[in-house]
C-alpha positions in Angstrom: 0.0 0.0 0.0 1.1 3.6 -0.7 1.4 6.7 1.4 -2.1 7.8 0.2 -3.6 4.5 1.6 -1.9 4.5 5.0 -0.9 8.1 5.9 -2.7 11.3 6.7 -0.9 14.5 5.7 -1.1 16.6 8.9 0.5 20.1 9.0 2.7 19.1 6.1 4.0 15.7 7.4 2.8 12.2 7.1 1.3 10.5 10.2 0.1 6.9 10.1 -3.7 7.1 9.9 -4.3 4.0 11.9 -2.6 5.5 15.0 -3.6 9.1 14.4 -7.3 9.3 13.4 -8.8 12.8 13.2 -10.2 12.7 16.7 -6.8 12.0 18.2 -5.2 14.9 16.3 -8.0 17.1 17.6 -7.4 15.9 21.1 -3.7 16.7 20.8 -4.4 20.2 19.4 -6.7 21.0 22.4 -4.6 19.3 25.0 -3.9 21.4 28.2 -0.4 21.1 29.6 0.6 21.7 33.2 3.8 23.5 34.1 5.2 20.3 35.8 4.5 18.0 32.9 7.4 16.1 31.4 7.4 15.6 27.6 9.8 13.2 25.9 10.2 14.4 22.3 11.9 12.3 19.7 12.1 11.8 16.0 11.0 8.1 15.6 13.7 5.5 16.2 15.9 7.8 18.3 15.5 6.3 21.7 11.9 6.9 22.7 11.4 3.5 24.3 14.6 3.9 26.3 13.5 7.3 27.7 10.1 5.8 28.5 11.9 3.4 30.8 14.4 5.9 32.3 12.1 8.8 33.2 9.4 6.8 35.1 12.2 5.1 37.1 13.7 8.4 38.0 10.4 9.9 39.0 9.5 6.9 41.1 12.9 7.0 42.9 13.9 3.8 41.2 10.8 1.8 42.0 10.6 -0.9 39.3 6.8 -1.2 39.6 6.7 2.0 37.5 7.9 0.2 34.4 6.7 -3.4 35.2 3.0 -2.8 35.6 2.1 -0.6 32.6 2.9 -1.0 28.9 5.2 1.9 27.9 2.5 3.3 25.5 0.2 3.8 28.5 2.9 4.6 31.0 4.3 7.4 28.8 1.6 7.9 26.2 2.0 9.6 22.9 -0.2 12.7 23.0 -1.0 12.5 19.3 -2.0 8.8 19.2 -5.5 7.5 19.5 -5.0 5.9 22.9 -4.4 9.3 24.5 -8.1 10.0 24.1 -9.2 7.1 26.3 -6.5 7.3 29.1 -8.1 10.1 31.1 -4.8 12.0 31.1 -6.6 15.0 32.6 -7.1 13.0 35.8 -3.5 11.7 36.1 -1.6 13.1 39.1 1.3 15.4 38.5 4.0 15.2 37.3 2.6 13.5 34.2 5.0 12.1 31.6 4.1 12.1 27.9 5.8 11.5 24.6 5.4 13.0 21.2 7.1 12.6 17.8 5.9 16.0 16.5 8.0 18.8 15.3 8.4 22.0 17.4 6.1 24.1 15.2 3.4 21.4 15.5 3.1 21.6 19.3 -0.4 22.6 20.6 -1.0 26.2 21.7 -1.0 25.1 25.4 2.6 24.0 25.1 3.8 27.4 24.2 1.8 29.0 26.9 2.7 26.7 29.8 6.3 25.6 28.7 6.5 22.2 30.4 9.9 20.4 30.7 11.0 18.7 27.6 13.7 16.0 27.1 14.7 16.0 23.5 16.6 12.9 22.3 18.6 12.9 19.1 20.4 10.1 17.3 22.8 9.9 14.4 20.4 10.1 11.4 22.2 7.3 9.6 21.3 5.0 12.5 17.8 6.4 12.6 17.5 5.5 8.9 18.9 2.0 9.5 16.5 1.3 12.4 13.6 2.7 10.4 14.4 0.6 7.4 14.0 -2.6 9.6 11.0 -1.3 11.5 8.9 -0.2 8.5 9.1 -3.8 7.2 7.5 -5.3 10.3 4.3 -3.2 10.5 1.0 -3.2 8.7 0.3 0.5 9.3 3.4 1.9 7.6 4.3 1.9 3.9 6.8 -0.9 3.3 10.3 0.5 2.8 10.9 -1.2 -0.6 14.5 -1.2 -1.9 17.0 0.4 0.4 18.1 3.1 -2.1 14.5 4.1 -2.6 13.8 4.3 1.1 17.0 6.3 1.6 15.7 9.0 -0.8 12.3 9.1 0.9 14.0 9.4 4.3 16.3 12.2 3.2 13.4 14.0 1.5 11.2 13.7 4.6 8.6 11.5 2.7 8.3 9.2 5.8 6.2 9.4 8.9 6.7 12.5 11.0 8.5 14.2 8.1 12.2 15.3 7.8 14.7 14.3 10.4 16.5 17.6 9.6 13.4 19.7 10.1 12.6 17.9 13.3 16.0 18.4 14.9 16.6 21.9 13.7 13.1 23.0 14.9 13.7 21.7 18.4 17.3 23.0 18.6 16.0 26.5 17.6 13.1 26.4 20.1 12.5 29.7 21.8 11.9 28.2 25.2 15.2 26.2 25.2 15.7 26.8 28.9 12.9 24.3 29.5 14.5 21.7 27.2 17.2 19.2 27.9 19.0 18.0 24.8 20.6 14.6 24.9 21.7 12.0 22.4 21.3 8.3 22.0 25.1 8.1 21.6 25.7 9.9 25.0 23.4 7.4 26.7 25.3 4.5 25.1 28.7 6.0 26.1 27.8 6.6 29.7 24.3 5.7 30.8 24.9 6.4 34.5 26.0 9.9 33.7 23.0 10.4 31.4 20.6 9.2 34.1 22.2 11.5 36.6 21.9 14.5 34.3 18.3 13.7 33.4 17.4 13.4 37.2 19.0 16.8 37.9 17.1 18.4 35.0 13.9 16.9 36.4 14.8 18.3 39.8 14.7 14.8 41.2 18.3 14.2 42.4 18.9 10.6 43.5 21.4 8.7 45.5 24.3 7.2 43.6 23.1 3.7 44.5 19.6 4.4 43.0 21.2 5.9 39.8 23.3 2.8 39.5 20.2 0.5 39.7 18.3 2.6 37.2 21.2 2.6 34.7 21.7 -1.2 35.2 18.0 -1.8 34.6 18.0 0.4 31.5 20.9 -1.3 29.8 19.5 -2.3 26.4 19.9 -6.1 27.0 17.9 -5.8 30.3 15.2 -3.5 29.0 14.7 -5.8 26.1 13.5 -8.5 28.5 10.8 -6.2 29.9 7.5 -7.4 28.4 6.0 -4.0 29.2 8.5 -2.3 27.0 9.6 -4.7 24.2 6.2 -4.5 22.3 5.8 -8.3 22.5 2.2 -7.7 23.4 1.4 -6.1 20.0 -0.4 -8.6 17.8 1.6 -9.9 14.9 -0.8 -8.6 12.3 0.2 -5.0 13.4 3.9 -5.6 14.1 5.6 -8.8 13.1 8.6 -9.1 15.3 9.7 -12.4 13.6 10.9 -10.2 10.7 12.8 -7.8 13.0 12.6 -7.2 16.7 11.3 -3.8 17.8 14.2 -3.5 20.2 16.7 -4.7 17.7 20.3 -4.0 18.6 20.5 -0.8 20.6 23.9 0.2 19.4 25.5 3.2 17.7 27.1 2.9 14.2 25.0 0.0 12.9 24.5 2.1 9.7 28.0 0.9 8.7 26.5 -2.6 8.3 23.6 -1.2 6.3 24.6 1.6 3.9 26.8 1.1 0.9 29.8 3.4 0.6 28.0 5.4 -2.2 24.8 5.7 0.0 26.8 6.8 3.0 28.6 9.4 0.9 25.3 10.7 -0.5 23.8 10.8 3.0 26.8 12.8 4.2 26.5 15.3 1.4 22.8 15.9 2.1 23.5 16.1 5.9 26.3 18.7 5.3 24.0 20.8 3.2 20.9 20.6 5.4 22.8 21.1 8.7 25.3 23.8 7.6 23.8 26.5 9.8 23.5 24.4 12.9 26.0 25.2 15.6 25.1 22.4 18.0 27.9 19.9 18.6 26.4 16.4 18.1 27.9 13.4 19.8 28.3 11.6 16.4 30.2 14.4 14.6 
């Protein structure tokens, strides 16, 4: 099936229609934030699931029940997805934790008024592409990636769900309310997860004892998180996501693009990246 069959064009970007029917997009637009809300913002395949594990553990002081009793999509729901409408998020006690894949200029009016805390996670776009290529092939609600070279052009041109990686990252890096935003990368978390957890906890004004940080970091190592049935998407029916083709939590490494892209594709990717990111001053962990 094609983009026309499976996607809705919303504010100029594709969103999967199955997950984002009109009523859920309306709910998102009208959503009322609280100042102490925590919003995890990512471009897809950049570490969302990882952060949906880390942040609840920090906020619960390391209590594992926070990630063992609720599926991550209910524990830290995507505000733009259809489930948000039925979870009574208005009744959740503060601080609430949410996720979104939307670009900065697509945030609802309440966000700009209230300015809740945001954790913005970035990842090397070549690895985002690699992870996306495997993921798109497993689902029934996304357009199949097709040949790698074809998907590469779609990805670089933003003709994939949630639009252009470049627009997403640049929009959030240029956010006017950046004092409320913590920027962190997938690569930093891989290099030193304990330090990353410590910094996230401080940003959330939830400083924790070294021993608790250690336990959270250990629990959130990719190999351990992958075993959590509430986080590994094993509960999703195979007709929606067939993990026999590729596991949702696949490798959890940095640099897997080297096993995926040809030399010519990597060079082309680099050329596009250099052009699109030429005005960005931010120092990325993968540069």
